[in-house]
C-alpha positions as CSV (number, residue, x, y, z in Angstrom):
1,A,-0.2,54.7,18.0
2,G,3.4,53.6,19.3
3,R,4.0,52.0,16.4
4,P,5.1,53.2,12.8
5,P,3.4,52.7,9.7
6,G,4.3,49.3,7.9
7,P,5.7,49.2,4.3
8,G,3.6,51.1,1.8
9,G,2.3,53.4,4.1
10,G,-0.1,50.3,5.8
11,S,-0.8,50.5,9.7
12,A,0.3,48.3,12.5
13,G,3.0,46.8,10.4
14,L,1.0,45.0,8.1
15,A,1.6,44.8,4.4
16,P,-1.0,46.5,2.0
17,C,-2.5,43.2,0.4
18,S,-1.2,40.8,3.5
19,P,-4.5,38.7,4.6
20,E,-4.7,39.9,7.8
21,R,-4.9,43.4,6.5
22,R,-8.1,42.5,4.7
23,R,-9.5,41.0,7.8
24,G,-8.7,44.1,9.5
25,G,-5.8,43.2,11.5
26,R,-7.4,40.0,13.7
27,G,-4.2,37.8,12.8
28,R,-4.3,34.3,11.4
29,R,-7.4,32.9,13.2
30,G,-9.9,35.3,12.1
31,A,-13.3,35.3,13.8
32,G,-13.8,31.5,13.7
33,G,-11.2,31.1,16.6
34,R,-9.8,27.7,15.5
35,G,-8.1,29.0,12.2
36,G,-8.9,27.3,8.5
37,G,-12.2,28.8,8.2
38,S,-15.8,29.2,10.1
39,D,-16.5,25.3,9.5
40,G,-14.3,24.3,11.9
41,R,-11.6,22.3,9.7
42,A,-8.2,22.7,10.1
43,P,-6.5,24.5,7.4
44,P,-4.1,22.2,4.9
45,G,-0.9,21.4,6.1
46,A,-2.2,21.7,9.8
47,P,-0.3,19.4,12.5
48,G,-3.6,17.1,12.4
49,E,-2.9,16.5,9.1
50,E,0.7,15.7,9.7
51,V,-0.1,13.3,12.5
52,A,-2.8,11.2,10.3
53,A,-0.3,10.8,7.7
54,L,2.4,9.7,9.6
55,A,0.1,7.4,11.6
56,A,-1.3,6.1,7.8
57,G,2.2,5.5,6.9
58,C,3.2,3.4,9.7
59,W,0.3,1.3,9.4
60,V,1.0,0.9,5.7
61,G,4.9,0.0,7.3
62,L,3.5,-2.4,9.9
63,L,1.1,-4.5,7.5
64,T,3.8,-4.6,4.7
65,G,6.1,-6.0,7.2
66,A,3.9,-8.5,8.2
67,G,2.5,-9.6,5.0
68,V,6.1,-9.8,3.6
69,S,7.0,-11.9,6.8
70,A,4.3,-14.1,6.1
71,L,5.2,-14.6,2.1
72,N,8.7,-15.7,3.4
73,L,7.4,-18.1,6.0
74,L,4.8,-19.7,3.5
75,D,7.7,-19.7,1.4
76,E,10.1,-21.4,3.3
77,G,7.7,-24.0,4.4
78,L,6.8,-24.6,0.7
79,L,10.6,-24.8,0.0
80,Q,11.2,-27.4,2.8
81,L,8.2,-29.4,1.6
82,C,9.8,-29.2,-1.9
83,D,13.3,-30.5,-1.0
84,S,11.3,-33.3,1.0
85,A,9.5,-34.5,-1.8
86,R,12.9,-34.6,-4.2
87,L,14.7,-36.5,-1.4
88,V,11.8,-39.3,-1.4
89,A,11.5,-39.1,-5.2
90,G,15.4,-39.0,-5.6
91,G,15.8,-42.2,-3.4
92,R,13.2,-43.8,-5.9
93,G,15.4,-42.9,-8.8
94,L,12.6,-39.9,-9.5
95,G,14.8,-37.1,-8.6
96,A,15.3,-35.5,-12.1
97,V,11.6,-35.8,-12.5
98,A,10.8,-34.1,-9.2
99,V,12.7,-31.0,-10.4
100,V,11.1,-30.8,-13.2
101,V,7.4,-31.4,-12.2
102,L,7.2,-29.3,-9.0
103,P,8.1,-25.9,-10.8
104,V,5.4,-27.2,-13.3
105,F,2.8,-27.7,-10.5
106,G,3.5,-24.6,-9.1
107,G,3.3,-22.7,-12.2
108,L,-0.2,-24.7,-12.5
109,G,-1.5,-23.1,-9.4
110,A,-0.2,-20.0,-9.8
111,A,-2.2,-19.8,-13.3
112,A,-5.2,-21.0,-11.4
113,L,-5.1,-18.4,-8.9
114,R,-4.7,-15.6,-11.5
115,E,-7.9,-17.0,-13.5
116,I,-9.8,-16.8,-10.3
117,A,-8.4,-13.2,-10.0
118,G,-9.8,-11.8,-13.2
119,G,-7.0,-12.8,-15.5
120,D,-3.7,-10.8,-15.8
121,F,-2.0,-9.9,-12.2
122,G,-0.4,-7.1,-14.5
123,E,-2.1,-3.6,-14.9
124,G,-4.6,-4.9,-17.5
125,G,-6.0,-7.4,-15.2
126,E,-7.7,-4.6,-13.1
127,E,-10.4,-4.1,-15.2
128,A,-11.0,-7.8,-15.8
129,A,-11.4,-8.2,-11.9
130,E,-13.8,-5.3,-11.9
131,S,-15.7,-6.5,-14.5
132,K,-16.1,-9.9,-12.8
133,G,-17.5,-8.0,-9.3
134,S,-16.4,-6.8,-6.1
135,P,-15.5,-10.4,-4.6
136,A,-12.5,-11.1,-7.1
137,K,-11.4,-7.5,-6.9
138,A,-11.3,-7.8,-2.9
139,A,-9.4,-11.2,-3.3
140,R,-6.9,-10.5,-6.0
141,P,-4.1,-9.0,-3.7
142,W,-4.4,-12.2,-1.4
143,L,-4.4,-14.4,-4.9
144,R,-1.6,-12.5,-6.2
145,A,0.6,-13.1,-2.8
146,G,-0.7,-17.2,-3.0
147,A,0.4,-17.2,-6.7
148,A,3.8,-15.4,-5.6
149,V,4.5,-18.1,-2.8
150,L,3.8,-20.9,-5.3
151,T,6.1,-19.6,-7.8
152,L,8.8,-19.2,-5.3
153,G,8.5,-22.2,-3.1
154,T,8.5,-24.6,-6.0
155,G,11.6,-23.4,-7.2
156,S,10.4,-21.5,-10.2
157,S,12.5,-18.5,-10.7
158,L,11.5,-15.2,-9.4
159,G,12.9,-13.0,-6.8
160,P,11.0,-11.7,-3.5
161,E,11.2,-8.1,-4.4
162,G,8.4,-7.9,-6.6
163,P,5.6,-10.0,-4.2
164,S,7.1,-7.9,-1.4
165,V,6.5,-4.1,-3.4
166,D,3.0,-5.5,-4.5
167,I,2.3,-6.7,-0.9
168,G,2.9,-3.1,0.5
169,R,0.9,-1.7,-2.6
170,D,-2.1,-3.2,-2.0
171,W,-2.1,-2.6,1.9
172,A,-1.9,1.1,0.9
173,L,-4.5,0.5,-1.7
174,F,-6.8,-1.2,0.8
175,L,-6.2,1.3,3.8
176,N,-6.8,4.1,1.3
177,G,-10.6,3.5,1.6
178,T,-10.6,3.6,5.4
179,A,-11.0,6.3,7.5
180,L,-7.5,6.5,8.3
181,F,-6.7,8.2,5.0
182,R,-9.3,10.5,5.1
């Protein structure tokens, strides 16, 4: 009784068309007690969703970092092995042959992994992998990373940025199907 009428002549300071007024002035929580409705779910944008999104982002970042570190370690190991092979070949007068042959072998290995994955590693390769069944689709990110290691490690020209982004994307796609992202 001590409050003046709200804007538009409503009572208790509530706007005439506000959700609180339609509920009879019960406030944001309504009869359910927790908000969001009687089914017990949190409303969109609730703190629980934000925490889950933050946790999912942290997992993607952690796994991407681990994957990129593994890519770099494998790449460096293969580069050292190829450099040793070049030194041995160079001592026998075959240094120029090794400079050409090692990247060719890396390219052939990457092509073999691409064929196992179901074709092209680009956008069009997804359909080919799906037509071969789930094992090819599940192994596709690993085969793509293996092809990147072979390409980089044998001295072919490819920057590490593309494979690093692919690793992050593949982890996000993988985790998208888990309970963490639901």
